[in-house]
C-alpha angles and dihedrals in degrees: 000000000000093000091049090051091050096050093041091053090047091051092049093048091047093049093049091047091049091050089057095054097089092051092045091052088054089053094251119140095336090168089064091053089048092054093050091045093052091047090051091051091047092053091047091053092048094059114089101228099051091036092059093048093048095044093050088054088053093052104279095267098113096259084142088069092054090047088050091055093052092045088055090048090052093047094049093045094053091041089053092050093046097046097042092050093043093053095039092245096157094170093055091044092053092046093052099040101029131086094282094051094046092048090051091050095047094045095048091045092052092048091048094050091046092053091047091054091050093055127086093242099173114131121043111261126169108230089008089265094144091046091053091051095055097085143321093274094054090043091057093045092051090051093051091044091052091048091053090049090054096044100074096046088049091051092055094041093053090049090056101044099077096051090045091053089050091049091055089058096048128091096262130137112287094245091052092050091049089049091050090051091052092047090051091050090048090052092049090051091051090050089053089061087075087071094056093106087064094056113098115241090245089064098052089127088072089064092054092048093050093046096048093041088057092051093047092049091050095046096046091042093053091044090054091052089052090048091049090053092050092048091048092048091051092048091053090048092052091047092051092048093051092048090055 
């Protein structure tokens, strides 16, 4: 089930990213293509088979996991900027891109890199499971490292949830309100990742479901906003042509 969810999410992200290539080449909404591209790369790096191949190419010391964390940071940052600006959520935009947001990003990144360097990272292991199993010290470091990796996405997600909830209640086109609802659900799912340390090891599948549900909500939500813009543009074009 988990493997099917991973590959299905990867396929969806890849298809949506590929669909944005023509527009990106024309210089239209390149940031949206970048978000989808980063999400696709993040999903690819989270699947065991491609992770092992990529990490071996990087030296077999789990640098691929660190790259994955920063790819996620980049995707969530640009998503936060895009969504907050698109919905006129000035408060969320200032929080994410202002001094507070940048300090949170820099601090969490520094802590995450420091923890990574303290671990014995030899031997490629998707999710760092084998690293965590080496001894109590590495287990603790992996837990703190994972918490740091979840902290920044949760910060951005929580900044976006209130304006998305408000958008659902406003008089906006139906597709846009559905997109806002999905983005709010995605943000709530990302926030739930902060509770992962409380989930028993026997229920690790719950973590996968929450993570991939968040990605799917974000991807589909952004795709619906793009669709709504296309529909609106076509409607205006038809209206102009009939008036002529």
